[in-house]
Residue, then its C-alpha position, 0 to 999 in steps of 0.5 A: m790419826l785424824l782424831r789425834c790431829v784434831e785434838s791437838l788443834g783443840q788444845l792450841i794455846p789461844h792468841q788474840y790474833f786468831e779465831i780458829t775454824i777447822v776445815v776437814c777434807d775427806n778424800n775417800n770414796q764414801p763420806m765420813a761416817a756420822e759417828l766419826l764426824t761427831s767425834v771430830q767435832a767434839a774433839a776440835q773445840h772449834p767450829v768444823e767445816y767438813v768437805h768430801e772430795a771423792k776424786a782420789g789424789i792429794p791435789f784434789a783434796r787440797n783444792a777442796a780444802l782451800q776453796t772451803a777455807r776461802s769461802l770463810t773469807p779469812n786473813w790467814i789459812a793454815f795446812v797440816d796433815d792428818d797424821e800430825v799433832l801440833d805442839p800447844n804453843w804452835l799458834v803463839e809461835m806463829a804469831e810471834a813469827i809474824q811480829n818478828w819477820p814480816a812475810e806472807i808465808y810461815h813454814g813450821w818444822t815437822q819433826s818426823t820420828p821413826e815408829d821403830l827406832d831400831a828398824p834396820w833401815a830407820f836412820h832418820r832423826p829430826k834435825n833443824k838445818r835452818a836458822s829461825g827466820a830464814v827465807m825459803a824458796t818454797a814450802g810444804t803443806d805439812n805445817v804452814l800458815f799463809s796470807t790468803k792474799a798471797v795465794d789469791g787465784l792459785m790452786f794446787d796443780e791436779a796434774l801432780r795427782f799421785s806424784g806428790g810435790e803439788d805443795l812445793d809447786f803451789f808455793y813456788r808460784a807464790t814466791d815467783r810472784g813476790a811472796k816471802i816464806v819464812w822458816v819458823p822451827t819453833a812452830i812444831a808439828r810431830e809425826s811418826t813415820p810408819l813401819s811401811r815407810l821405813s823399808f829400804q824399798y820405800q825410802v829408795r822409791r821416795a828418793y826417786s819421787v822427790a827428785n822426780v817432782q823437783a825436776y818436773i817443777s823446775r821445767k815448769r818454772l824455767g822451761a826445758r832448756r834451762a831446766i835440762t842444763k840445771t838438772t843433767p849435771k846434778a843427775f850424773g853427779r848423784l849417779l856416780g856418787g851412788i855407784a861409788g857409795t854402793l861399792g864402799s858399802s860392800f866393804m863397810l858391811l863387813v866391818n860395821q853392819h849399821r854403818g854399812r846399811q846406812m851407806l848402802l841406803s844413802s847410795a841407793k837413794k842417790v842412784a834413784s834420785s838421779i833417775g828421778l831427776l832425768r825422768g822428771v825433767n822430761m815431764k815423766l811423773g811417778n805415782i808414789y801416793q796412789k795408795i796412802d798409808g791408812s787409807 
């Protein structure tokens, strides 16, 4: 995965605004083998800074990468995941976005496509739901470019060790103190969702995890009273919708298997999401990323 990602960085169309240095953070027990690191450096076509973070957990890796990047004193820092590839015009699109929409943070579109389009629970297809230049409250680190000054002093919350959401929390804190995030759907990263994440069980678990960490972050930002007031009605609404949908899917499965499975998955995700919201607002985090695919 990493080599394909780095190769795509090496194939980016240059732009006069940017000179590129690639930071690779290795979040494994043992450092990367010398042969692989040599291959990465050869594929990059740009200077490579390698950092090894042995402590397991995505926030630790992101903080190590962030601190390494900061040590190079750049104006801009970008994050992408190692299972993604960037389109060659990614840098050009980001540069145009900077000209068109003044902001501190630019969030590109990561297009996730199922590894097996015919898998029984693979219903997701890439679809852009926002207009170019739309302002966002937060962002992920899967495809983002941000001003170093906008996140000065900020670090990823290591309490979110295996739960995910440390990126959303990070950029919420940036916008809470005045930074602006803009949506750039033409700056595209592509990834293939592996079969292990296309199962019914994983997708339901992920729905729980996403809602769980969103509610946790909401309580961090808003305090207990406001977060509980905001979250509780939403949780019970999803629970009722999920129960109703499950009953409906039982009938639909008799009429149309594909549509019935789709309804059943959606309903199960709503139920899981409702539970995740209630646990998250009570500061109970999950651990969906304790084991990472490919690690």
